[in-house]
N, C-alpha and C positions, 0 to 999 in steps of 0.2 A: 366180581364184575371186572371186565377187562378195561384197561386204561384208555384204549382207543375210542370207547364210547363217549368219554367226556369231551374229546376233541370234536365230535360230530354235533354236539349241542350248540345252538345259537342263542347266546344271551342267558340270563338267569344266573343267580349265585351258585357257586359250586356246592355250598352246603345244602341247598335245597335239592340239587341233583343227587347228592349222596343219600339224603333222607328219602327222597321219592323212590330211588332205585332199591333201597333196603325195604321200604314198605311194599313195593311191587313184588319182591321176591320173598316176602314174609321173613326176612332176616332180622328185623327189629319190630318190637311190639309198639303200638301207638303210644303207650305210656312212656316210652323211652325217647320220644321225639324231642322234648325240651332239653334233656340232658345231652343228647347228640348235638343239637344245635348250639348249646352252650360250649361244649368242648371244642367244636370247630371254630366258633367265634373267639373264644378265649385264646386258643392256640394261635390263631391269626393275629390277634391283637398283640400278644407277647412277642411274636416273631417280627412284626412290622413296626414296632414302636420305637426302636432306638434312634433312628434318624429324625423323626418329628420331635422327639423329646430333646435331642441335641439343639435343634433350631429354636425350640421354645425356651430352653434354659440359657442359651448363649448370650442374649442381650441383658440378662439380669445381673445384679451385683452379686459378689461371692456369697453374701449371707442369704439373699433370696434364692440363689442357685442351690444352696445346701437345703433350705427349707423345701423347695420344689422337689429336689431329689428324694428327700425323705417321704414326702407325700406320694410321689410317683412310685417309689419303692414299696410303700404300703399297699397301693392299689395293685401293683404287679404281684405282690405276695398273696393278696386276697384272691386274685385270679388263679394263681398257682395252687393254692390250697383248695379252691373250688374244683379245679381240674383233678387234683389227687383224690379228693373225696368222691367225685363222680366216677372216675376211672378205676379207683381201687388201688 
């Protein structure tokens, strides 16, 4: 699919645009829709999360910051492992 078609769309999440275009062209089977949506969502979450995490951790004490960083790191690791498992 050419990239200019995404610019023509008005509204709607890009993930749904990718999935619907793949379904229309029979490039992806219906059973692969959840994994495709998960990969797009997880990748977007991992890419867009550093700045909000910084603002979340900034007002905390150093000990709370370390605990929060470990928890957030475990969540990011879980997303990354899920991506690797799905994408191979």
